[in-house]
N, C-alpha and C positions, 0 to 999 in steps of 0.2 A: 504494500500500500504506500502511495506517495505521500509526501508531507502535505500536499494540497488536499488529498483525500482525508487526512487525519484532522484537518481543521474543521471545526463544526460551524455550519451556517445554514440558514434556511432562506427560502424566498420570501417569507412573510415575517413581519416583526412580532414580538411578543404581544404588542397591543392588538394586532390583528388576530392572533391566536386566542387571546382572552375574549375579544368581541365575538369570535366564531363559537367559542365554547358557551358563552352566555346565550347567544342566539339559538343554539341547539338545545340548551337546558337552562331555562331562565332562573331556576331556583338552586343552582349550584352553590355550594359553600366555597368560601375563599380557599380553604384547604384543598378542595377538589379542583378548583381552577388552577391553583399552583401546581398540583400533581400533573394535571393534563398538559399544562404549558411547559413544565420543567423549570419553574422558578420558585423562589421562596414565597411563603405566605405574605411577607412584608412587600415584596415586589408585586405580587398579584394585587394586594390592596392598593398600592400606589397606581398601578395601571388602571384598576377599576375607578379610582378617584380621578385620574386623568380623563378617562372616557366619559365619566359623568360630568366633569367640569366643562368639557368641550361639547356636551349635548348629544353624544353618541348613544349613551344609555341613561336610564333613570332607574331608581330603585325605590321599592316600598317594602315596608316591614310586613311579613306574613307570619304571624306568630313569633317564633324565636329565630326565624330566618329572614333573609332578604330575598325578594323576588325582583329580578331585573327585567327591563324592557328595552329592547334595542330600537332606536329610531331608524328604521329602514330607509327613510327618505332623506336622511342627512347625507350631504355630499362628502366624498372622500377628501382628505386633506392635501395631498401632494398635487402640485400643478398638473402633472401628467395624468392624474386620475380624477381631478376635480369634476369632470363632466360625468362621472359615475356616482351613483348613490351607494350607500352601504348595502342596499338590497342586491345590487349586482354582485358584490363580493360574497354575500351569504348564499345567494342562489348558485353561484359558480363553484364555491368551495365548501360551504358550511352545511349543506343539506344532507349529507351522508353521515351515518353514525360512524364514530371512530372504531377501530378494531377493539375487540374485547380485552386485549392485553394492556390497553392504556386507559380504559374506563375505570375511574375510581369506584371502589366498592361502596355499598350503602353505609349508613351511619352505624 
């Protein structure tokens, strides 16, 4: 394996991964989001806060948990994608269930 193959990178940012996880399962716990995305709970919390502050998601309390809502009509941020809404990303990538080996187990 070459050095380039050993470097870890993905085509989507952690913010996109969190958004897609929330779009798929709106009542995920931060712990589950962190496990799915491969970040710490603290990082997941910061990303959720970023997405909420920018208007991409909103959250409401549902008992002891948060329930998130993705604003699918919100435009993407980068100038190259600004003509696309979040719905385009979710439709293209987020509609399939992840493999069983990366889905967090229940509470």
